[in-house]
MARPA-202654 format. One record per residue: residue in three letters; residue number from 1; x, y, z of N, C-alpha, C, O, CB in turn. Coordinates in nm, 4 decimals, always signed. Each point is the difference from the previous one (the first is absolute). Glycine has a CB too. Example, Ala and Ser with C-alpha at 12.3 -4.5 7.8 and 13.67 -1.06 7.14 Angstrom:
2
DOFI | ALA | 1 | +1.3190 | -0.5690 | +0.7800 | -0.0890 | +0.1190 | +0.0000 | +0.0900 | +0.1200 | +0.0000 | +0.1036 | -0.0019 | +0.0665 | -0.2928 | -0.1154 | +0.0581
DOFI | SER | 2 | +0.1542 | +0.2223 | -0.1966 | +0.0820 | +0.1190 | +0.0060 | -0.0770 | +0.1090 | +0.0730 | +0.0509 | +0.1108 | +0.0169 | +0.0675 | -0.1736 | -0.2314
END
This chain:
106
DOFI | UNK | 1 | -6.3767 | +6.2257 | +4.3708 | -0.0241 | -0.1130 | -0.0128 | +0.0066 | -0.0894 | +0.1526 | +0.0856 | +0.0077 | +0.0881 | -0.0022 | +0.0450 | -0.3475
DOFI | UNK | 2 | -0.1898 | -0.1266 | +0.2541 | -0.0274 | -0.0496 | +0.1494 | +0.0901 | -0.1330 | +0.0092 | +0.0567 | -0.0646 | -0.0881 | -0.3242 | +0.1614 | +0.1114
DOFI | UNK | 3 | +0.2592 | -0.1149 | +0.1251 | +0.0450 | -0.1506 | -0.0287 | -0.1047 | -0.1469 | +0.0339 | -0.0959 | -0.0242 | +0.0734 | +0.3372 | +0.1563 | -0.0114
DOFI | UNK | 4 | -0.1589 | -0.2069 | -0.1618 | -0.1326 | -0.1541 | +0.0321 | -0.0185 | -0.0461 | +0.1047 | +0.0980 | -0.0360 | +0.0654 | -0.0593 | -0.0579 | -0.2276
DOFI | UNK | 5 | -0.1539 | +0.0806 | +0.2080 | -0.0526 | -0.0584 | +0.1639 | +0.0465 | -0.1380 | -0.0293 | -0.0039 | -0.0721 | -0.0997 | -0.2394 | +0.2162 | +0.1798
DOFI | UNK | 6 | +0.2973 | -0.1585 | +0.0646 | +0.0381 | -0.1511 | +0.0009 | -0.0504 | -0.0740 | +0.0702 | +0.0003 | +0.0181 | +0.1218 | +0.1604 | +0.0260 | -0.1687
DOFI | UNK | 7 | -0.2262 | -0.1628 | -0.0187 | -0.0354 | -0.0822 | +0.0731 | +0.0388 | -0.1125 | +0.1044 | -0.0087 | -0.1214 | -0.0186 | -0.0692 | +0.2100 | -0.1427
DOFI | UNK | 8 | +0.1254 | -0.0195 | +0.2820 | +0.0689 | -0.1687 | +0.1135 | -0.0817 | -0.0992 | +0.0535 | +0.0400 | -0.0825 | +0.0822 | +0.1119 | +0.2151 | +0.0201
DOFI | UNK | 9 | -0.3005 | -0.1258 | -0.1600 | -0.0452 | -0.1473 | +0.0433 | +0.0951 | -0.0739 | -0.0488 | +0.0892 | +0.0748 | +0.0401 | -0.3220 | -0.0557 | -0.0416
DOFI | UNK | 10 | +0.2896 | -0.1016 | -0.0504 | +0.0122 | -0.0978 | -0.0613 | +0.1016 | -0.0108 | +0.1306 | -0.0197 | -0.0471 | +0.1119 | -0.0516 | +0.0537 | -0.4050
DOFI | UNK | 11 | +0.2024 | +0.0637 | +0.2266 | +0.1000 | +0.0194 | +0.1644 | -0.0415 | -0.0674 | +0.1421 | +0.0141 | -0.1006 | +0.0695 | +0.0260 | +0.3380 | -0.1604
DOFI | UNK | 12 | -0.1140 | -0.0831 | +0.0823 | -0.0491 | -0.0999 | +0.1851 | -0.0753 | -0.1220 | -0.0289 | -0.0313 | -0.0716 | +0.0950 | -0.0291 | +0.2921 | +0.0636
DOFI | UNK | 13 | +0.0245 | -0.2561 | -0.2880 | -0.0913 | -0.1501 | +0.0462 | +0.1090 | -0.0782 | +0.0657 | +0.0009 | -0.0610 | +0.1069 | -0.1845 | +0.0320 | -0.3190
DOFI | UNK | 14 | +0.2931 | +0.0496 | +0.1032 | +0.0925 | -0.1106 | +0.0178 | +0.0909 | +0.0006 | +0.1123 | +0.1002 | -0.0711 | +0.0083 | -0.1152 | +0.0585 | -0.2300
DOFI | UNK | 15 | -0.0234 | +0.0937 | +0.3053 | +0.1130 | +0.1002 | +0.0832 | -0.1202 | -0.0935 | +0.1341 | +0.0574 | -0.0565 | +0.0931 | +0.0684 | +0.4042 | -0.2610
DOFI | UNK | 16 | -0.2730 | -0.3530 | +0.1623 | -0.1014 | -0.0634 | +0.0660 | +0.0369 | -0.1501 | +0.0185 | -0.0412 | -0.0575 | +0.1008 | -0.1242 | +0.2277 | -0.1943
DOFI | UNK | 17 | +0.2461 | -0.2414 | -0.0042 | -0.0154 | -0.1408 | -0.0152 | +0.1160 | -0.0685 | +0.0517 | +0.0117 | -0.1159 | +0.0398 | -0.1506 | +0.1472 | -0.2294
DOFI | UNK | 18 | +0.2284 | +0.0694 | +0.1807 | +0.1425 | +0.0236 | +0.0524 | +0.0144 | -0.0228 | +0.1065 | +0.0850 | -0.0826 | +0.0334 | -0.0479 | +0.2152 | -0.1468
DOFI | UNK | 19 | -0.1164 | -0.0666 | +0.2067 | -0.0692 | +0.0652 | +0.1404 | -0.0641 | -0.0749 | +0.0777 | +0.0096 | +0.0218 | +0.1208 | -0.0409 | +0.1519 | -0.2153
DOFI | UNK | 20 | -0.0742 | -0.3120 | +0.0337 | -0.0640 | -0.0659 | -0.0129 | +0.1217 | -0.1512 | +0.0046 | +0.0192 | -0.0599 | +0.1059 | -0.2299 | +0.2629 | -0.2235
DOFI | UNK | 21 | +0.2500 | -0.2261 | +0.0436 | +0.1476 | -0.0928 | +0.0465 | +0.0379 | +0.0089 | +0.1106 | -0.0111 | -0.0751 | +0.0970 | +0.0988 | +0.0936 | -0.2691
DOFI | UNK | 22 | -0.0284 | +0.1028 | +0.1538 | +0.0903 | +0.0075 | +0.1891 | -0.0602 | +0.0042 | +0.0976 | +0.0544 | -0.0280 | +0.1069 | +0.0899 | +0.1435 | -0.1547
DOFI | UNK | 23 | -0.2899 | -0.0750 | +0.0392 | -0.1467 | -0.0483 | +0.1340 | +0.0675 | -0.1176 | +0.0197 | +0.0779 | -0.0199 | +0.0932 | -0.3515 | +0.1041 | -0.1670
DOFI | UNK | 24 | +0.2369 | -0.1856 | -0.0379 | -0.0080 | -0.1570 | -0.0151 | +0.1311 | -0.0825 | +0.1061 | +0.0044 | -0.0870 | +0.0870 | -0.1067 | +0.1315 | -0.3830
DOFI | UNK | 25 | +0.2232 | +0.0723 | +0.2032 | +0.0976 | -0.0317 | +0.0920 | -0.0130 | +0.0258 | +0.1375 | -0.0375 | -0.1024 | +0.0571 | +0.1522 | +0.1299 | -0.2289
DOFI | UNK | 26 | -0.0996 | +0.0643 | +0.2461 | -0.0148 | +0.0838 | +0.1130 | -0.1099 | -0.1585 | +0.0471 | +0.0698 | -0.0930 | +0.0405 | -0.0362 | +0.4531 | -0.1163
DOFI | UNK | 27 | -0.1315 | -0.3789 | +0.0734 | -0.0930 | -0.0764 | +0.0176 | +0.0522 | -0.1214 | +0.0759 | -0.0422 | -0.0461 | +0.1060 | -0.0698 | +0.1433 | -0.3019
DOFI | UNK | 28 | +0.2376 | -0.1498 | +0.1004 | +0.0439 | -0.1428 | -0.0070 | +0.0854 | +0.0065 | +0.1025 | +0.0133 | -0.0873 | +0.0858 | -0.0348 | +0.0259 | -0.3205
DOFI | UNK | 29 | +0.0962 | +0.1915 | +0.2266 | +0.1393 | +0.0494 | +0.1120 | -0.0553 | -0.0505 | +0.1684 | +0.0400 | -0.0736 | +0.0901 | +0.0429 | +0.3522 | -0.2608
DOFI | UNK | 30 | -0.2382 | -0.1552 | +0.1334 | -0.0423 | -0.0055 | +0.1605 | -0.0399 | -0.1340 | +0.0135 | +0.0063 | -0.0465 | +0.1138 | -0.0937 | +0.2839 | -0.0752
DOFI | UNK | 31 | +0.0507 | -0.3044 | -0.1229 | -0.0763 | -0.1529 | +0.0665 | +0.1357 | -0.0775 | +0.0735 | -0.0080 | -0.0908 | +0.0827 | -0.2089 | +0.0381 | -0.3135
DOFI | UNK | 32 | +0.3659 | +0.1253 | +0.1679 | +0.0820 | -0.1300 | +0.1054 | +0.0919 | +0.0982 | +0.0899 | +0.1130 | +0.0484 | +0.0055 | -0.0795 | -0.2871 | -0.2005
DOFI | UNK | 33 | -0.1582 | +0.2355 | +0.2615 | +0.0654 | +0.1009 | +0.1073 | +0.1035 | -0.0503 | +0.0966 | +0.0612 | +0.0801 | +0.0706 | -0.2717 | +0.0268 | -0.0785
DOFI | UNK | 34 | +0.2408 | -0.2834 | +0.0162 | +0.1160 | -0.0239 | +0.0441 | +0.1093 | +0.0869 | -0.0591 | +0.0681 | +0.0743 | +0.0706 | -0.1565 | -0.2899 | -0.0284
DOFI | UNK | 35 | +0.1015 | +0.2060 | -0.1563 | +0.0622 | +0.0820 | -0.0785 | +0.0824 | +0.1043 | +0.0010 | +0.1166 | +0.0245 | -0.0309 | -0.2564 | -0.1007 | -0.0137
DOFI | UNK | 36 | +0.0225 | +0.1457 | +0.1002 | -0.0272 | +0.1662 | +0.0250 | +0.0699 | +0.0062 | +0.1277 | +0.0815 | +0.0876 | +0.0290 | -0.3274 | -0.0332 | -0.1429
DOFI | UNK | 37 | +0.2092 | -0.1549 | +0.1921 | +0.0109 | +0.0110 | +0.1105 | +0.1977 | -0.0116 | +0.0372 | +0.0634 | +0.0635 | +0.0843 | -0.3715 | -0.1643 | -0.0655
DOFI | UNK | 38 | +0.3581 | -0.0026 | -0.1177 | +0.1362 | -0.0243 | +0.0126 | +0.0920 | +0.0559 | -0.0874 | +0.1160 | -0.0414 | +0.0001 | -0.1886 | -0.1346 | +0.0844
DOFI | UNK | 39 | +0.0311 | +0.2779 | -0.1703 | +0.0859 | +0.1045 | -0.0896 | +0.0269 | -0.0252 | -0.0709 | +0.1086 | +0.0477 | -0.0327 | -0.0448 | +0.0291 | +0.1201
DOFI | UNK | 40 | -0.1410 | -0.1921 | -0.2020 | -0.0159 | -0.0806 | -0.0970 | -0.0698 | +0.0907 | -0.1173 | -0.0768 | +0.0962 | +0.0005 | +0.0689 | -0.3103 | +0.1663
DOFI | UNK | 41 | +0.0767 | +0.1308 | -0.2736 | -0.0565 | +0.0299 | -0.1495 | -0.1424 | +0.0552 | +0.0186 | -0.0349 | +0.0881 | -0.0787 | +0.1709 | -0.2863 | -0.0415
DOFI | UNK | 42 | -0.2036 | +0.1662 | +0.1939 | -0.1315 | +0.0915 | +0.0160 | -0.0622 | +0.1048 | +0.0591 | -0.1157 | +0.0380 | -0.0180 | +0.1151 | -0.1871 | -0.0168
DOFI | UNK | 43 | +0.1169 | +0.2117 | +0.1352 | +0.0181 | +0.1434 | +0.0001 | +0.0920 | +0.0735 | -0.0824 | +0.0242 | +0.1192 | -0.0189 | -0.0866 | -0.1597 | +0.2150
DOFI | UNK | 44 | +0.0982 | -0.0504 | -0.2317 | +0.0926 | +0.1476 | -0.0720 | -0.0965 | +0.0068 | -0.1297 | +0.0049 | +0.1127 | -0.0494 | +0.3051 | -0.1498 | +0.1215
DOFI | UNK | 45 | -0.3924 | -0.0466 | -0.1381 | -0.1130 | -0.0285 | -0.1096 | -0.0537 | +0.1420 | +0.0775 | +0.0204 | +0.1095 | -0.0525 | -0.0797 | -0.4297 | -0.0267
DOFI | UNK | 46 | +0.0122 | +0.3114 | +0.1660 | -0.1306 | +0.0760 | +0.0629 | +0.0668 | +0.1487 | -0.0366 | -0.0467 | +0.0754 | -0.0854 | -0.0596 | -0.2579 | +0.3202
DOFI | UNK | 47 | +0.2226 | +0.2098 | -0.1550 | +0.0768 | +0.1437 | +0.0181 | +0.0267 | +0.0486 | -0.1492 | -0.0181 | +0.1201 | -0.0201 | +0.1507 | -0.1830 | +0.2609
DOFI | UNK | 48 | -0.0958 | -0.0084 | -0.3371 | +0.0178 | +0.0308 | -0.1259 | -0.1034 | +0.0495 | -0.0604 | -0.0079 | +0.1162 | -0.0397 | +0.1518 | -0.2571 | +0.0377
DOFI | UNK | 49 | -0.2557 | +0.0293 | -0.0118 | -0.1225 | +0.0693 | -0.0751 | -0.0734 | +0.0958 | +0.0456 | -0.0675 | +0.0724 | -0.0732 | +0.0506 | -0.2453 | -0.0009
DOFI | UNK | 50 | +0.0236 | +0.1845 | +0.2177 | -0.0388 | +0.0933 | +0.0572 | +0.0781 | +0.1614 | -0.0709 | -0.0452 | +0.0649 | -0.0942 | -0.0049 | -0.2706 | +0.3148
DOFI | UNK | 51 | +0.1484 | +0.2300 | -0.1570 | +0.1188 | +0.1150 | -0.0394 | -0.0893 | +0.0185 | -0.1783 | -0.0548 | +0.1012 | -0.0438 | +0.3750 | -0.2083 | +0.2236
DOFI | UNK | 52 | -0.3055 | -0.0296 | -0.2478 | -0.0512 | +0.0324 | -0.1664 | -0.1094 | +0.0772 | +0.0005 | +0.0089 | +0.1187 | -0.0311 | +0.0558 | -0.3253 | -0.0618
DOFI | UNK | 53 | -0.2036 | +0.1397 | +0.1344 | -0.0758 | +0.0350 | +0.0132 | -0.0111 | +0.1225 | +0.0695 | -0.0881 | +0.0726 | -0.0458 | +0.0573 | -0.2713 | -0.0019
DOFI | UNK | 54 | +0.1125 | +0.2579 | +0.1741 | +0.0221 | +0.1653 | +0.0235 | +0.0438 | +0.0820 | -0.1308 | -0.0567 | +0.1063 | -0.0251 | +0.1390 | -0.1617 | +0.2715
DOFI | UNK | 55 | +0.0077 | +0.0110 | -0.3203 | +0.0206 | +0.1322 | -0.0850 | -0.1004 | -0.0290 | -0.0801 | -0.0638 | +0.1042 | -0.0157 | +0.3063 | -0.0437 | +0.0169
DOFI | UNK | 56 | -0.3144 | -0.1910 | -0.0899 | -0.0756 | +0.0334 | -0.0690 | -0.1250 | +0.0482 | -0.0185 | -0.0530 | +0.0304 | -0.1069 | +0.1868 | -0.1279 | +0.0931
DOFI | UNK | 57 | -0.1834 | +0.1038 | +0.1361 | -0.1473 | +0.0452 | +0.0257 | -0.0189 | +0.1149 | +0.0098 | -0.1129 | +0.0481 | +0.0103 | +0.0730 | -0.2050 | +0.0829
DOFI | UNK | 58 | +0.2151 | +0.2667 | -0.0953 | -0.0058 | +0.0963 | -0.0115 | +0.0043 | +0.0625 | -0.1050 | -0.0461 | +0.1105 | -0.0286 | +0.0909 | -0.1482 | +0.1885
DOFI | UNK | 59 | +0.0521 | -0.0859 | -0.2594 | +0.0122 | +0.0839 | -0.0968 | -0.1422 | -0.0179 | -0.1033 | -0.0230 | +0.0751 | -0.0947 | +0.3098 | -0.0873 | +0.1305
DOFI | UNK | 60 | -0.3672 | -0.0940 | +0.0019 | -0.1265 | +0.0440 | -0.0780 | -0.1117 | +0.0058 | +0.0806 | -0.0942 | -0.0781 | +0.0139 | +0.1713 | -0.0161 | -0.2066
DOFI | UNK | 61 | -0.0400 | +0.2419 | +0.2633 | -0.1152 | +0.0029 | +0.0784 | -0.0898 | -0.0771 | +0.0993 | -0.1193 | +0.0229 | +0.0196 | +0.1554 | +0.0720 | -0.1813
DOFI | UNK | 62 | +0.0191 | -0.1645 | +0.2053 | -0.0308 | -0.1033 | +0.1067 | +0.0008 | +0.0133 | +0.1119 | +0.0025 | -0.1073 | +0.0603 | +0.0545 | +0.0076 | -0.1702
DOFI | UNK | 63 | -0.0588 | +0.2475 | +0.2128 | +0.0298 | +0.0181 | +0.0638 | -0.0183 | -0.0965 | +0.1799 | +0.0705 | -0.0126 | +0.1001 | -0.0802 | +0.2096 | -0.3262
DOFI | UNK | 64 | -0.1283 | -0.2450 | +0.1803 | +0.0034 | -0.1085 | +0.1014 | +0.0766 | -0.1222 | +0.0283 | +0.0089 | -0.0684 | +0.1020 | -0.1792 | +0.1504 | -0.1341
DOFI | UNK | 65 | +0.2394 | -0.0945 | -0.1197 | +0.0600 | -0.1591 | -0.0295 | +0.1613 | +0.0838 | +0.0868 | +0.0869 | -0.0599 | +0.0633 | -0.2352 | -0.1015 | -0.3926
DOFI | UNK | 66 | +0.1423 | +0.2718 | +0.3083 | +0.1460 | +0.0417 | +0.0393 | +0.0329 | +0.0278 | +0.0958 | +0.1192 | +0.0144 | +0.0272 | -0.1038 | +0.0405 | -0.1681
DOFI | UNK | 67 | -0.1405 | -0.0331 | +0.2492 | -0.0040 | -0.0038 | +0.1809 | -0.0290 | -0.1463 | +0.0183 | +0.0731 | -0.0502 | +0.0854 | -0.1845 | +0.3035 | -0.0135
DOFI | UNK | 68 | +0.0331 | -0.3295 | -0.1225 | +0.0447 | -0.1531 | +0.0403 | +0.1594 | -0.0983 | -0.0128 | +0.0648 | -0.0646 | +0.0824 | -0.3195 | +0.0883 | -0.1563
DOFI | UNK | 69 | +0.2702 | +0.0031 | -0.0576 | +0.1324 | -0.0063 | +0.0266 | +0.0882 | +0.0343 | +0.0333 | +0.0916 | -0.0822 | +0.0028 | -0.1457 | +0.0378 | -0.0687
DOFI | UNK | 70 | +0.0821 | +0.1841 | +0.1113 | +0.0700 | +0.0412 | +0.0648 | -0.0159 | -0.0648 | +0.1683 | +0.1047 | -0.0340 | +0.0551 | -0.1055 | +0.2319 | -0.2549
DOFI | UNK | 71 | -0.1269 | -0.2124 | +0.2737 | -0.0185 | -0.0499 | +0.1304 | +0.0514 | -0.1325 | -0.0111 | +0.0518 | -0.0286 | +0.1079 | -0.2454 | +0.1666 | -0.0460
DOFI | UNK | 72 | +0.2040 | -0.2433 | -0.1533 | +0.0071 | -0.1690 | -0.0430 | +0.1646 | -0.0031 | +0.0111 | +0.0709 | -0.0884 | +0.0481 | -0.3088 | +0.0389 | -0.2516
DOFI | UNK | 73 | +0.2827 | +0.1992 | +0.1316 | +0.1948 | -0.0051 | +0.0119 | +0.0101 | +0.0146 | +0.0661 | +0.0693 | -0.0840 | +0.0573 | +0.0289 | +0.1331 | -0.1694
DOFI | UNK | 74 | -0.1362 | +0.0425 | +0.1796 | +0.0529 | +0.0582 | +0.1721 | -0.0135 | -0.1662 | +0.1270 | +0.0845 | -0.0557 | +0.0700 | -0.2434 | +0.3974 | -0.1214
DOFI | UNK | 75 | +0.0413 | -0.3628 | +0.0318 | -0.0195 | -0.1243 | +0.0972 | +0.0798 | -0.1264 | -0.0548 | -0.0119 | -0.0981 | +0.0734 | -0.2335 | +0.1832 | -0.0060
DOFI | UNK | 76 | +0.3257 | -0.1044 | -0.1825 | +0.0873 | -0.0982 | -0.0457 | +0.1114 | +0.0548 | +0.0561 | +0.0734 | -0.0859 | +0.0490 | -0.1779 | +0.0040 | -0.2530
DOFI | UNK | 77 | +0.1539 | +0.2231 | +0.2174 | +0.1215 | +0.0351 | +0.0271 | +0.0326 | +0.0255 | +0.1598 | +0.1131 | -0.0055 | +0.0482 | -0.1229 | +0.0942 | -0.2903
DOFI | UNK | 78 | -0.1143 | -0.0591 | +0.3164 | -0.0520 | -0.0317 | +0.1939 | +0.0799 | -0.1321 | -0.0085 | +0.1113 | -0.0374 | +0.0370 | -0.4146 | +0.1352 | +0.0314
DOFI | UNK | 79 | +0.1973 | -0.1522 | -0.1335 | +0.0229 | -0.1593 | +0.0003 | +0.1236 | -0.0518 | +0.0381 | +0.0142 | -0.0541 | +0.1097 | -0.1565 | +0.0483 | -0.2762
DOFI | UNK | 80 | +0.2702 | +0.0221 | +0.0533 | +0.1068 | +0.0110 | -0.0573 | +0.1156 | -0.0037 | +0.0682 | +0.1076 | -0.0598 | -0.0016 | -0.2282 | +0.1528 | -0.1263
DOFI | UNK | 81 | +0.0180 | +0.0577 | +0.2370 | +0.1197 | +0.0426 | +0.0988 | -0.0014 | -0.0651 | +0.1342 | +0.0836 | +0.0080 | +0.0900 | -0.0843 | +0.2110 | -0.1954
DOFI | UNK | 82 | -0.1148 | -0.2873 | +0.0999 | -0.1024 | -0.0738 | +0.1329 | -0.0104 | +0.0990 | +0.0811 | +0.0427 | -0.0170 | +0.1142 | +0.0267 | -0.2178 | -0.1002
DOFI | UNK | 83 | -0.1271 | +0.3609 | -0.0499 | -0.0723 | +0.1286 | +0.0279 | -0.1882 | -0.0510 | +0.0378 | -0.0784 | +0.0694 | +0.0647 | +0.2907 | +0.0969 | -0.2696
DOFI | UNK | 84 | -0.2451 | -0.3107 | +0.1383 | -0.1007 | -0.0026 | +0.0159 | +0.0140 | -0.1767 | +0.0069 | +0.1024 | -0.0636 | -0.0248 | -0.1975 | +0.3290 | -0.0808
DOFI | UNK | 85 | -0.0315 | -0.3184 | +0.1443 | +0.0453 | -0.1419 | +0.0280 | -0.0922 | -0.0725 | -0.0803 | -0.1097 | +0.0553 | -0.0078 | +0.1992 | -0.0304 | +0.2429
DOFI | UNK | 86 | -0.0780 | -0.1355 | -0.2993 | -0.0882 | -0.0505 | -0.1618 | -0.1038 | -0.1105 | +0.1200 | +0.0073 | -0.1199 | +0.0272 | +0.2421 | +0.1019 | -0.3302
DOFI | UNK | 87 | -0.3097 | +0.0916 | +0.3341 | -0.1176 | -0.0782 | +0.0743 | -0.1310 | +0.0273 | -0.1076 | -0.0101 | +0.0623 | -0.1057 | +0.1079 | -0.0182 | +0.3920
DOFI | UNK | 88 | -0.1960 | -0.1275 | -0.1993 | -0.1326 | +0.0254 | -0.0696 | -0.0434 | +0.1118 | -0.0278 | -0.0429 | +0.0240 | -0.1128 | -0.0068 | -0.1780 | +0.1960
DOFI | UNK | 89 | +0.0520 | +0.2436 | +0.0125 | -0.0792 | +0.1436 | -0.0320 | +0.0938 | +0.0750 | -0.1248 | -0.0361 | +0.0991 | -0.0635 | -0.0629 | -0.0580 | +0.3507
DOFI | UNK | 90 | +0.1958 | -0.0967 | -0.3003 | +0.0752 | +0.1036 | -0.1284 | +0.0177 | -0.0932 | -0.1199 | +0.0669 | +0.0382 | -0.0960 | +0.0907 | +0.1251 | +0.2593
DOFI | UNK | 91 | -0.2227 | -0.3009 | -0.1616 | -0.0463 | -0.0376 | -0.1302 | -0.1174 | -0.0189 | -0.0186 | -0.0522 | -0.0686 | -0.0879 | +0.2170 | -0.0076 | +0.0631
DOFI | UNK | 92 | -0.2204 | +0.1453 | +0.1195 | -0.1774 | +0.0067 | -0.0318 | +0.0164 | +0.1329 | -0.0796 | -0.0445 | +0.0152 | -0.1137 | -0.1032 | -0.1310 | +0.3564
DOFI | UNK | 93 | +0.2178 | +0.2137 | -0.1703 | +0.0185 | +0.1773 | -0.0772 | +0.0220 | -0.0146 | -0.1392 | -0.0837 | +0.0431 | -0.0793 | +0.2107 | +0.0751 | +0.2743
DOFI | UNK | 94 | +0.0179 | -0.1969 | -0.2490 | +0.0539 | -0.0057 | -0.0618 | -0.0844 | -0.0818 | -0.1247 | +0.0093 | +0.0417 | -0.1154 | +0.1767 | +0.0115 | +0.3009
DOFI | UNK | 95 | -0.2713 | -0.1763 | -0.1514 | -0.1162 | -0.0267 | -0.0693 | -0.0762 | +0.0658 | -0.0480 | -0.0142 | +0.0035 | -0.1222 | +0.0315 | -0.1183 | +0.2131
DOFI | UNK | 96 | -0.1000 | +0.1979 | +0.0065 | -0.0739 | +0.1390 | +0.0171 | +0.0334 | +0.0960 | -0.1206 | -0.0831 | +0.0660 | -0.0624 | +0.0968 | -0.0864 | +0.3263
DOFI | UNK | 97 | +0.1045 | +0.0173 | -0.2832 | +0.0422 | +0.1664 | -0.0326 | +0.0072 | -0.0792 | -0.2132 | -0.0300 | +0.0457 | -0.1103 | +0.2646 | +0.1198 | +0.4466
DOFI | UNK | 98 | -0.1856 | -0.2785 | -0.2910 | +0.0117 | -0.0495 | -0.1519 | -0.1520 | -0.0406 | -0.1012 | -0.0156 | -0.0428 | -0.1144 | +0.2631 | -0.0643 | +0.2306
DOFI | UNK | 99 | -0.3478 | +0.1497 | +0.0034 | -0.1535 | -0.0967 | -0.0699 | -0.0108 | +0.1309 | -0.0231 | -0.0751 | +0.0027 | -0.0975 | -0.0618 | -0.2430 | +0.2165
DOFI | UNK | 100 | +0.1694 | +0.3749 | -0.0862 | -0.0071 | +0.1654 | -0.0402 | +0.0591 | +0.0522 | -0.0930 | -0.0185 | +0.1138 | -0.0431 | +0.0009 | -0.0826 | +0.2228
DOFI | UNK | 101 | +0.1056 | -0.1238 | -0.2236 | +0.0496 | +0.0168 | -0.1038 | -0.0599 | -0.0528 | -0.1229 | +0.0000 | +0.0542 | -0.1105 | +0.1643 | -0.0349 | +0.2504
DOFI | UNK | 102 | -0.2352 | -0.1758 | -0.0936 | -0.0741 | -0.0697 | -0.1134 | -0.1198 | +0.0832 | -0.0683 | -0.0076 | +0.0136 | -0.1221 | +0.0673 | -0.2310 | +0.2474
DOFI | UNK | 103 | -0.1734 | +0.2840 | -0.0140 | -0.0778 | +0.0440 | -0.0144 | +0.0237 | +0.1316 | -0.0958 | -0.0816 | +0.0511 | -0.0766 | +0.0145 | -0.1833 | +0.2817
DOFI | UNK | 104 | +0.1441 | +0.1548 | -0.1899 | +0.0572 | +0.1536 | -0.0608 | +0.0134 | -0.0558 | -0.1871 | -0.0127 | +0.0715 | -0.0994 | +0.2117 | +0.0441 | +0.3837
DOFI | UNK | 105 | -0.1803 | -0.2119 | -0.2800 | +0.0548 | -0.0536 | -0.1498 | -0.1226 | -0.0888 | -0.0228 | +0.0298 | -0.0661 | -0.0995 | +0.2606 | +0.0580 | +0.1162
DOFI | UNK | 106 | -0.3984 | -0.0236 | +0.0189 | -0.1336 | -0.0998 | -0.0232 | -0.0137 | +0.0494 | -0.1204 | -0.0911 | -0.0392 | -0.0729 | -0.0405 | -0.0017 | +0.2916
END
């Protein structure tokens, strides 16, 4: 007897919807750069969401999401440890990575 074929498209569709919501929250956090700079809730949210997307990207087969999530998470870790400065260059880099995530889930 053969195993039934699983249709995972619905689950992947739900994942994409959830990822889009996370990306919108990340955009809002990055837009509050003063809060990120000062170590506030926006920075914490960016790190948390990046970590979640890093793990879930791998689970759902989105390797680029895992790589970008890892990069964003490490930026927030380095920022926390004061190994990078929360300057305009970092802000642009974070924003660019968030937009790359958004492109993945269009």
